[in-house]
Structures are given as structure tokens and as C-alpha cells.
C-alpha positions as CSV (number, residue, x, y, z in Angstrom):
1,M,95.9,132.5,-232.5
2,A,96.4,129.6,-234.9
3,T,93.9,126.9,-234.9
4,S,95.3,123.5,-234.0
5,A,94.5,120.2,-235.6
6,T,92.7,119.2,-232.5
7,D,90.4,122.2,-232.8
8,H,89.7,121.2,-236.5
9,F,88.8,117.7,-235.4
10,Q,86.5,119.0,-232.7
11,D,84.8,121.5,-235.1
12,L,84.2,118.6,-237.6
13,V,82.7,116.3,-235.0
14,D,80.5,119.1,-233.6
15,G,79.3,119.9,-237.1
16,I,78.4,116.3,-237.8
17,S,76.7,115.9,-234.4
18,R,74.5,119.0,-235.1
19,L,73.7,117.9,-238.7
20,A,72.6,114.4,-237.5
21,A,71.2,115.6,-234.2
22,A,73.0,112.6,-232.7
23,S,75.9,112.0,-230.4
24,A,79.1,111.7,-232.5
25,T,82.5,110.3,-231.9
26,L,85.7,110.4,-234.0
27,E,88.3,107.6,-233.6
28,D,91.4,107.0,-235.6
29,R,91.9,103.7,-237.4
30,D,93.4,102.1,-234.2
31,F,90.2,103.0,-232.3
32,N,91.9,105.8,-230.3
33,L,89.5,108.6,-229.4
34,V,90.2,111.8,-231.3
35,A,87.1,114.0,-230.5
36,F,83.5,113.6,-229.4
37,A,80.3,115.7,-229.3
38,S,77.2,115.0,-227.2
39,Q,73.5,115.3,-227.9
40,S,70.8,114.4,-225.5
41,G,69.8,110.8,-225.2
42,G,73.0,109.4,-226.8
43,L,75.1,107.2,-224.5
44,D,75.8,103.5,-224.1
45,V,78.5,101.4,-222.5
46,I,80.9,101.5,-225.5
47,R,80.6,105.2,-226.0
48,Q,81.1,105.8,-222.2
49,R,84.2,103.7,-222.1
50,S,85.6,105.2,-225.2
51,I,85.3,108.7,-223.7
52,L,86.6,107.8,-220.3
53,Q,89.5,105.6,-221.4
54,R,90.2,107.5,-224.7
55,R,90.1,104.3,-226.7
56,S,88.0,101.2,-227.5
57,S,89.1,97.8,-226.4
58,P,90.4,95.1,-228.9
59,E,87.2,93.2,-228.4
60,V,85.1,96.2,-229.4
61,R,87.4,96.8,-232.4
62,A,87.0,93.2,-233.6
63,W,83.2,93.4,-233.2
64,F,82.8,96.5,-235.4
65,E,85.5,95.6,-237.9
66,G,83.5,92.4,-238.5
67,F,80.9,94.6,-240.2
68,G,83.4,95.6,-242.9
69,I,83.9,99.2,-241.8
70,A,87.6,99.3,-242.7
71,R,86.8,98.6,-246.4
72,S,83.5,100.4,-246.8
73,D,83.3,103.8,-248.5
74,R,79.6,104.2,-247.5
75,P,77.8,104.5,-244.1
76,V,77.7,101.2,-242.3
77,R,74.9,100.4,-239.8
78,T,75.7,98.2,-236.9
79,P,73.0,96.5,-234.8
80,A,72.2,96.8,-231.1
81,D,73.4,94.3,-228.6
82,P,71.0,94.5,-225.7
83,E,72.8,91.9,-223.6
84,H,75.9,94.2,-223.4
85,G,74.0,97.5,-223.4
86,V,75.1,98.5,-226.9
87,L,72.9,100.8,-228.9
88,P,72.6,100.7,-232.7
89,R,75.1,102.8,-234.6
90,V,76.0,104.2,-237.9
91,C,79.7,104.2,-238.8
92,L,80.9,106.9,-241.3
93,P,84.4,105.7,-242.5
94,A,86.8,108.7,-242.6
95,R,88.6,108.0,-245.8
96,W,91.1,109.8,-248.0
97,N,92.3,108.7,-251.4
98,G,90.7,105.2,-250.9
99,V,92.3,104.6,-247.5
100,T,90.4,104.5,-244.2
101,Y,92.1,106.6,-241.5
102,G,89.4,106.7,-238.9
103,Y,85.7,106.4,-238.1
104,V,82.9,108.8,-237.2
105,W,80.3,107.0,-235.0
106,L,76.7,108.2,-234.7
107,L,74.4,106.7,-232.1
108,E,71.0,105.7,-233.7
109,A,68.8,105.1,-230.7
110,D,65.5,105.7,-232.6
111,G,66.4,104.8,-236.2
112,R,65.8,108.2,-237.6
113,L,69.1,108.7,-239.4
114,D,68.0,108.4,-243.1
115,D,70.3,107.8,-246.0
116,E,70.1,111.3,-247.4
117,L,71.2,112.8,-244.1
118,L,74.0,110.2,-243.8
119,N,75.3,110.9,-247.3
120,G,75.6,114.6,-246.3
121,A,77.5,113.6,-243.2
122,M,79.9,111.5,-245.2
123,H,81.2,114.6,-246.8
124,E,82.3,115.9,-243.4
125,A,83.7,112.4,-242.5
126,S,85.8,112.6,-245.6
127,R,87.2,116.0,-244.4
128,A,88.1,114.2,-241.1
129,G,89.8,111.5,-243.1
130,A,91.9,114.0,-245.0
131,L,93.0,115.6,-241.7
132,L,93.7,112.3,-240.2
133,A,95.8,111.3,-243.2
134,Q,97.7,114.5,-242.9
135,Q,98.4,113.8,-239.2
136,A,99.5,110.3,-240.0
137,R,102.0,111.6,-242.6
138,V,103.3,114.2,-240.2
139,R,103.8,111.5,-237.5
140,E,105.6,109.2,-239.9
141,R,108.0,112.0,-240.9
142,M,108.5,112.9,-237.2
143,E,109.3,109.2,-236.4
144,E,111.9,109.2,-239.1
145,R,113.4,112.5,-237.9
146,L,113.5,111.2,-234.3
147,Q,115.3,108.0,-235.5
148,N,117.8,110.3,-237.3
149,L,118.2,112.4,-234.2
150,L,119.2,109.3,-232.2
151,S,121.8,108.3,-234.9
152,P,125.4,107.8,-233.8
153,E,126.4,110.0,-236.8
154,R,126.7,113.5,-235.5
155,A,126.0,115.1,-238.9
156,V,122.8,113.1,-239.2
157,A,121.7,114.1,-235.7
158,E,122.5,117.8,-236.3
159,E,120.4,117.8,-239.5
160,A,117.5,116.1,-237.8
161,A,117.7,118.6,-234.9
162,E,117.5,121.5,-237.4
163,E,114.5,120.0,-239.1
164,I,112.6,119.4,-235.9
165,A,113.4,122.9,-234.7
166,A,112.3,124.4,-238.0
167,L,108.9,122.8,-237.7
168,G,108.4,124.5,-234.4
169,L,108.1,121.3,-232.4
170,V,111.2,121.5,-230.2
171,E,113.6,124.4,-229.9
172,R,117.3,123.8,-230.1
173,D,118.0,125.4,-226.7
174,R,115.2,123.6,-224.8
175,P,116.3,120.7,-222.5
176,V,115.2,117.3,-223.8
177,A,115.2,113.8,-222.3
178,V,114.6,110.4,-223.9
179,L,112.5,107.5,-222.7
180,A,112.9,103.9,-223.8
181,L,109.9,101.7,-223.5
182,E,110.6,98.0,-223.4
183,T,109.5,94.7,-221.7
184,V,111.4,92.9,-219.0
185,R,111.4,89.7,-221.2
186,G,112.3,90.5,-224.7
187,E,110.1,87.8,-226.1
188,D,107.0,89.6,-224.7
189,W,107.6,92.7,-226.8
190,Q,104.8,93.5,-229.2
191,S,104.9,96.3,-231.9
192,V,101.6,98.0,-231.1
193,P,100.8,101.7,-231.8
194,L,100.6,104.0,-228.8
195,N,97.6,106.3,-228.6
196,L,99.7,109.4,-229.4
197,W,96.5,111.6,-229.2
198,R,96.9,111.4,-225.4
199,L,100.5,112.7,-225.4
200,P,101.5,116.4,-225.9
201,R,102.1,117.2,-229.6
202,S,105.8,118.0,-228.9
203,V,106.5,114.6,-227.5
204,L,108.0,112.6,-230.5
205,A,107.8,108.8,-230.7
206,A,109.7,106.2,-232.8
207,A,109.0,102.5,-232.8
208,E,111.9,100.0,-233.2
209,T,111.8,96.2,-233.4
210,D,112.3,95.8,-229.7
211,H,111.5,99.2,-228.0
212,I,109.8,102.6,-228.4
213,S,111.7,105.8,-228.0
214,L,110.0,109.0,-226.8
215,L,111.6,112.4,-226.9
216,V,110.3,114.6,-224.1
217,P,111.1,118.4,-224.3
218,G,110.9,120.7,-221.4
219,P,108.8,121.9,-219.7
220,H,106.9,118.6,-219.8
221,S,107.3,116.4,-216.7
222,V,109.4,113.5,-217.8
223,A,108.0,111.4,-214.9
224,D,104.5,112.2,-216.0
225,I,105.1,111.3,-219.6
226,A,106.9,108.1,-218.5
227,D,103.8,107.0,-216.5
228,R,101.5,107.9,-219.4
229,A,103.6,106.0,-221.9
230,L,103.6,102.9,-219.6
231,E,99.8,103.1,-219.4
232,L,99.4,103.6,-223.2
233,Y,101.5,100.6,-224.0
234,R,100.1,98.3,-221.3
235,E,96.5,98.9,-222.4
236,R,97.4,97.3,-225.7
237,L,98.7,94.1,-224.1
238,G,97.2,91.0,-222.7
239,A,96.8,90.8,-218.9
240,D,99.5,88.2,-218.7
241,V,102.3,90.5,-219.9
242,R,101.1,94.0,-218.7
243,D,103.2,93.9,-215.5
244,G,106.4,93.1,-217.6
245,V,106.6,96.6,-219.2
246,I,109.5,98.9,-218.1
247,V,110.5,102.4,-219.1
248,G,114.0,103.8,-218.9
249,V,114.6,107.5,-218.4
250,G,117.7,109.2,-219.6
251,A,119.0,112.4,-218.0
252,P,118.1,115.7,-219.8
253,R,120.4,117.3,-222.3
254,E,120.6,121.0,-223.0
255,D,120.6,120.7,-226.8
256,L,118.3,118.7,-229.1
257,A,121.3,117.3,-231.0
258,E,122.5,115.7,-227.8
259,A,119.4,113.5,-227.4
260,R,121.3,110.3,-228.3
261,A,123.3,110.5,-225.0
262,S,120.0,110.6,-223.1
263,W,118.7,107.7,-225.2
264,R,121.8,105.5,-224.4
265,E,121.2,106.2,-220.7
266,A,117.5,105.3,-221.0
267,R,118.4,101.9,-222.7
268,L,121.0,101.2,-220.0
269,A,118.5,102.0,-217.3
270,V,116.1,99.4,-218.8
271,R,118.9,96.9,-218.8
272,V,119.4,97.5,-215.1
273,G,115.7,97.3,-214.4
274,R,115.5,93.9,-216.1
275,A,118.1,92.5,-213.6
276,V,117.1,94.5,-210.5
277,P,113.3,94.5,-209.8
278,A,113.7,97.4,-207.4
279,F,114.1,99.7,-210.5
280,R,110.8,98.6,-212.1
281,P,108.6,99.8,-213.8
282,T,110.5,103.1,-214.2
283,A,114.3,103.0,-214.2
284,A,115.9,106.4,-214.3
285,W,119.5,107.0,-215.0
286,A,119.6,109.5,-212.2
287,D,118.8,106.7,-209.7
288,L,121.1,104.0,-210.9
289,G,124.0,104.6,-208.5
290,I,126.8,102.1,-209.0
291,Y,125.0,100.6,-211.9
292,R,126.1,103.6,-214.0
293,L,129.4,101.7,-214.2
294,L,127.8,99.7,-217.0
295,A,128.3,102.7,-219.3
296,C,132.0,103.0,-218.6
297,G,133.4,100.6,-221.1
298,P,133.0,97.2,-222.8
299,Q,131.0,94.6,-220.9
300,R,133.8,92.1,-220.9
301,E,136.4,94.5,-219.4
302,L,134.0,95.6,-216.8
303,R,133.2,91.9,-215.9
304,D,136.9,91.1,-215.6
305,A,137.3,94.1,-213.3
306,V,134.5,93.6,-210.8
307,V,133.7,89.8,-211.0
308,D,137.0,88.5,-209.8
309,P,137.6,84.9,-208.6
310,A,136.4,85.7,-205.0
311,V,133.1,86.9,-206.4
312,R,132.8,84.0,-208.8
313,R,133.1,81.5,-206.0
314,L,130.3,83.1,-204.2
315,L,128.1,83.1,-207.3
316,E,128.0,79.3,-207.1
317,E,126.2,79.5,-203.7
318,P,122.8,81.1,-204.2
319,E,121.8,81.2,-200.5
320,L,125.1,82.8,-199.5
321,L,125.0,85.2,-202.5
322,L,121.6,86.5,-201.3
323,T,122.9,86.8,-197.8
324,A,125.9,88.8,-198.9
325,Q,123.9,91.1,-201.1
326,T,121.4,91.7,-198.3
327,Y,124.0,92.3,-195.7
328,L,125.9,94.7,-197.9
329,D,122.8,96.5,-199.0
330,H,122.0,97.1,-195.3
331,A,125.4,98.6,-194.7
332,G,126.5,95.6,-192.6
333,S,123.7,95.8,-190.1
334,A,123.2,92.3,-188.7
335,Q,119.8,93.2,-187.2
336,Q,118.3,94.6,-190.4
337,T,119.8,91.8,-192.6
338,A,118.4,89.0,-190.3
339,A,115.0,90.7,-190.4
340,A,115.1,91.1,-194.2
341,L,116.0,87.4,-194.7
342,S,113.7,86.2,-191.9
343,I,116.4,84.3,-190.2
344,H,117.9,84.2,-186.7
345,R,120.9,86.4,-186.1
346,Q,123.0,83.5,-185.2
347,T,122.2,81.9,-188.5
348,L,123.3,85.1,-190.2
349,Y,126.6,85.0,-188.4
350,H,127.2,81.5,-189.5
351,R,126.6,82.3,-193.1
352,L,128.8,85.4,-193.0
353,E,131.6,83.2,-191.7
354,K,131.1,80.8,-194.7
355,I,131.1,83.8,-197.1
356,Q,134.5,84.9,-195.7
357,R,135.9,81.4,-196.0
358,I,134.7,80.9,-199.6
359,T,135.7,84.3,-200.9
360,G,138.8,84.9,-198.8
361,L,137.6,88.4,-198.1
362,D,137.3,90.1,-194.7
363,L,133.8,91.6,-194.2
364,S,135.1,93.9,-191.5
365,D,137.5,95.5,-194.0
366,G,135.7,98.4,-196.0
367,R,137.8,97.7,-199.1
368,D,136.9,94.1,-199.2
369,R,133.2,94.9,-198.6
370,L,133.3,97.4,-201.5
371,R,135.0,94.8,-203.7
372,L,132.3,92.2,-202.9
373,H,129.4,94.6,-203.1
374,L,130.4,95.8,-206.6
375,G,130.9,92.2,-207.8
376,V,127.6,90.7,-206.6
377,S,125.6,93.8,-207.7
378,L,127.0,94.0,-211.2
379,A,127.4,90.2,-211.9
380,P,123.8,89.7,-213.1
381,L,124.3,92.5,-215.7
382,V,127.8,91.7,-217.0
383,G,127.5,87.9,-217.2
């Protein structure tokens, strides 16, 4: 059986840990955990959190980068912080061709890591840097191929599908689905790297200016990957915007070259999720119902078709609009509608009469109810 890159990283960290007789951790340059090896007596708060959460926090990253680890080509000793339960460490920058791709961390609880031993460990750290550099290049190439796979040009998508299949990542006849990771408010979007070490190798990612696309091949659970992607992106954000992340899920396609169709559905699902909170934080094309009509043609034509004058008049009355939407969502049940709106049933009847006068529609007529329901449901999305 072929040895994976993960196995190589683990072997390197195990070797460094044995050489130094100290607990060792390997993180990439974004402080995502890659591998770790334990020795007795080596654990503090930062190491524990890194192992459990598979990453270090932005505060921890800023603390250690303040010691110049990103620029150093030699071991860097960092002091203890007793107030926060942090033990002294030695950082071995994992570099390749003058670029730092990650860090090997050794806990130095008793100060016995001498310079000669650390210089020997630096050789192994450089091997880790070379492997991390290789992985970074592979991911960059995969990102470009995924972007090509989602191209509207069929020939470009076909070529990308062949390249991805030739690399053994995703077979042509394996079902694939695409996820689109965005924020409810566009201005909250931040281009931050996901911790791809925590996703299966065959899940491909590509970052754009306003979203991240993820290709999920079978047999991986699309729902599981969607939940993990949400978590990975949220953990990079501030507490004030974490709840505003949303992921759209496109329907599976039987061939890799058809991934763009799933991607379009995922982007549309996000659009619906922005306007309809019930579809957050995960909006799946399979669950959109009538909102799938948004994919049926130009937005202006759809708006003219469903937001007719009767609906427009109601849009100017927010209280009545909410009443109509709730009433129609509850299949015309006065009891359920009044309970949902926390109003007396007689108040509901009075509002329904006003809705009929304003719109000119008869709510006892199924065709008029359908006309109104489509209009008030799609109006927030078509303008």
C-alpha cells in the first residue's frame, strides 16, 4: 500500500520527537495542526487546544509570530507564560528554498534541548518544509483545476475533469456535488484559508473574491462536509460575524464535467438563504421548493411574471404582507396563523379582509392564493 503524505508527516514528527525526547507538533504556516507526537511530561494549554481543535487561535499565532519565527532559518526559543499556563518552547521553522511553510514545535519544560540537538532536528524540519511546500503546490494546482472545472466553457471543464481524474482524486463516473460557502451579508466576507487538513483529500476547494467552492465526490456525505466547512470558516472569523455564514448545496451530478450545474444550484441556494432565514445556515437545492423558479430565467422576466400589481400593492403594507405570508404558509389555517402571529383570530379575519380589498384577490380561490403566495415568496429575491 502506498504511503500517504499524512503518513510521511507523522513519521517525521515521530522521528523529531524521539530525537529530542520531547513532545512535538507540526503546524502549517496558517497554524493548522498537521501532525503531533507525544512524550511524557509534555502538555500545556496551547498544545492541548491545538490537538483538540486542530488549530491555534489568531491570538496564539500573533504571540509566536512576534518572536520572528516566520523569517528565521534557525531554531527560535519562546519563553514561558505562567499566567496563561504556557510552557517554554523551541520552534523549528519548516522551510524550503528560503520560504517558511510551517513550524515544528518542541516543548522545553526543563531546558535540556541544547543547540547541537536542535541543529540536528532542523534537518528533519527542513524535510517537513519540503513536503509542506509540495502539498501547497498541489493544492494551488487543484484550486486552478477546480476553477476550470466550474467554467462555463464546456471544453475547459472537460479538460479539467480529465486532469483531475488522471491524478486519481475523483473518477469521471463518480457522483459529485458542489458547495458554495458565503456570508449572509456580502460585506462580511473575508478571504481566509480553510484548514484543508481536516477535510478528505479528494474534497477540492477554490477561493473566489466573494465565496469558496468545494467539490465533494461520493461516497463522502455532502451534509457532513457542509457542516465541517461551515465550522472551518467560522473559526477564522470574529464572534460578531460567525453566525452570518451560509453554505449552499447543489444537487449531485453523475459526471465530474457536470459540476458547474451543481455549483450554480449551490450559489442560488445561498441567494435564497440570504432572503429566507429558514434556509440558514445550510441551504440545499433539494429543499428549495418554489424558490427553484429563480433558476428558470432572467430575474426581470421572473419578477414581471410573479410580482404583478396585486402583489406590489401588498408589498407596501408590511404588517399585511407578513400576515398574508404566514396565512399562506400555514395552508389557510386561521388557528395556526393567529397562533404564529400571536394575534386574536378576529384580528386575523380583519386583516385578511383588508388584504383582499388591497389586492383584489379572493383568498378562498385556490388560483388567487397560489398567485399571491408565489408573489410574496419570491418578491424579496427578484426585487
